[in-house]
N, C-alpha and C positions, 0 to 999 in steps of 0.2 A: 745457263744462268738467265734468269728473266731480265730482259733489258729494261733500264729505267725509262720513265716517260721521256719522249723525245722533246728536244728544246722547243720545237715549233708548237707541239701540243701543250706543253707547259705554259709557254708565252700566251697562247690563245686563252687558256684557262685563267691565267693571271689577269689579262686584260678584261676578259668577260666578267670576272669576279669584281674587278674595280668599277667597271661601268654599271653593273647591276646592283651595286651596294646601295642601301637606302639613301646615304648622303648624296651620291652621284645622281640617283634617280630624282631626288627632290630638287637638286640644283638644275638638272636638265629640264624638268617640267616647268619650274619657275622661270628659267631663262627663256624658254620657248614662248610661254604665255606673255611674258613682258615684251619680248621681241615682236610679237604680233600687234602690239599696241602702238599707234603712231606717236603717242606721247612718251611711253615708257621704254621704247626700243633700246635707247642707249644703256639703260639699266639691265635689260635682258641680255644684250651683247656682253656686258661686263660679267654678269652671272655665268654665262656660258663659257667665257674665257677663263673665269676662275675655276669652273668645273674641269676644263681641259687640263689646267695646271695641277689641280688636285689629283685627277686620275693619273697624270704623268708621274707625280711623286709617289703615288701608291704603287705603280708598276715598278718603279726603281727601288722600292723599299724591300730589302731581303726578307724582312719579317713577313711582309704581305705575300711574297712569293712562297715562303715556307708554309704559311697558313693555307694558301691556295692549293699547294701540293698535298698537304695533310687532308684537306677537305675532299680533294679528288680521290685520294686513297680510301677515305672513309665511305664515300659515295659508292665507289666500286665494290668495297667489301659488303655494304648493305645490299647492293644489287644481287650479289651472290647468295646472301642469306635469304632474300626474298625468292630467289630462284629455287633454293633448296626447299623452302616451304611449299612452293607450287609442285615440285617434283615429288615430295613426300606423299602426296595423295595418290600417285600412280605407281610408285616403286614398291617392290616387295618389302616386307617388314625388316628383313635382315639387312638389305642394302641401305634402306633409309636409316636404320639404326647405326650402321657403320659411318655414314656421312654425318649424322648428328654428333657422333663421338669424335669425329675428326674436327668438326667446328668447335666443339667444347674444348678439345685439347689445344687448338690454335688460340682460342681466347684465353685459356690459362697461360699459355706461353707468353702472349702479349702482356697479360696482367703481371707476370713475374718480372718482365723487363721494365714495366712501369712507364713513367713519363720520360725516363732518362734515355739517352742513347740514340745514336744514329739508327739503331735497330728499329725504333718505333716506325719510321717511314719505310726504310728499306725492307725491314722484316715483314711489315704488314703487306707491302707490295708483293713480296715473295709468297706470303701465306695466301693472299688473295688469288695469285696466279695458280698456286697449287690447288686451291679449292675449285677454281674454274675448270681445271683439267679433270679433277675428280668428279665433279658434277657432269661434265661432258661424257666421261666414261660410264657413269651411272645411267645417263640417258641412252647411250648406245647399247648398254646391257639390256635395258628395258625394251628397246626396239628389237634386239636379237631374240630375247625371250618371247616376245609377242609373236614373232615370225615362227619360232620353233614350236610354240604351242599350237599353231595353226597347221603345221606340217610335221606330222609324226614320222619318225624314221621307219617304224614298223609298217606303216601304210605304204611307204615308198618301196620297201623291200618286198612286200606282198605284190605290188604292181610289177616289179621287176620279174618276180617268179612267174606271174601270169603271162607276161610278155614272152618270157623264155619258152613257156609251154606252147604258145601260139606260133612262135618262130619254128620250133621243132616240128610242129604239126603241119606247117605250110609246105606244100609240094612245089609251089611257085617260087622261083629264085628271087624275083623282084619283091614279092610280098615278104619273103624271109629277110631280105636286106633292109626293108623298111622297118620291120620289127626290131632288127638288130640296131638300127639307128635310134629307135625309140628307147631300147634298153640302154644304149650308151648315154643318152640324155638323162635317163633316170639315175644311172650310176654317178654322173656328174652332180646331179641334184643331191645324192647321198653324200658325196664329197663336200659339197657346200654345207650341208647340214652338220657334218662332223666338224668342219672348219669353224662354223659359227658357234658350236658348242664349246670348242676349245677357246675361242675368243671370249666367250662369256666366263669361262673358268679363269682365264688370265685376268680379266677385269676384277673378278672376286678376289683373286690373290693379291693384285696390286692394291686394292682398297684396304684389304686386311693389313698389308705391309705398311701402308701409310698410317693407319690407325696405331699399329704397334710401335712404329718409329716415333710417332708423336708422344706416346706414353713414355718411351725411353728418353726423348728429348726433355720433357718436363722434369723427369727425375734427375737427369744430368744437370739441368740448369739450376735446380734447387741445390744440388751439391756444389756447383761452381760458385753460386752466390754465397753459400755458407762459407766458402773458402776465400771469398773476395777475389775470384779468379776470372770474372767476366771481363772481356776485353772491350775497350772503347771503340775499336775499329771493327765494324761488322764483318769485313772481309777476313779478319783474323779470328773471329769468334767461331769456335768449333761447332756450336749449335747452328749458327747461320750457314756455315759451310755444308753441314749435313742437310740442311733445309734446301740449299741450292741443288745438291746432288739428288735429293728426293724429287724435287720439282722436275729436274731434267729427266729422271727415270719415268715419271708419270707422263710427261709430255711425249717421250719416245714411245711408250706403250700406246698412247692415244694415236700417234702417227701410224704405228703398225696395225692397230685395229682399223683405222680408216682405210689402209691399203687392203686389208682382208675384205672389208665390206665392199670396197670398190671392185676388187678383182673377182669376188664371188657373187656379185650382184646385190649384196647388202640385204638388210632386213627391210 
């Protein structure tokens, strides 16, 4: 399950949003200008004091905290949308199409929930986390495919064959062992190649699973809403539960892909 924003991070965002709001900035600038004047400094101190009190009330207002959280979630979501637009220019057409379909399904899911519900914040946080992992997988796939395109397995196999011939033709034991070491290195390179191909296929499968799961989620939610069966608690919502499971699965695959790239030298 994707952890909710930490209390410290949320508090920092709430305080920052209160301090940088137009009223706060206006009072702060006015107070400082007045405080710099030998004649008007008492008024400046009063304005700054009022600003501190206003900011404090804003920080303690639950509605302000909720609005700050929603703004942070929206900002994080838009950052991923912008990231997708940048990636679309380098990804292959199929992968870019799958990611676009995932985003479209996520937005349809949010639209179906509407403004109601605890799902709006919790769900969008979960959806954003899932999109982050999906984009990360797509980036890794692009890196892997770029590497594979530059190192064809057939070329490596031909090099192994040529090294084997030289080893067999070598009368000197030291030279033959050196060729055998070179052959072993090339065989490991072939194993790396096969491992990276498998990683790319896993990513393709996972992204396809995410897309199809979202299609199913949207249809299920339409059915649940038609039957007035959507639960108020997101933790008990079957769609939300499946979304959490899907996110966990994608995150786990990303972790395994990272291990593969680390152990095999990566792309």
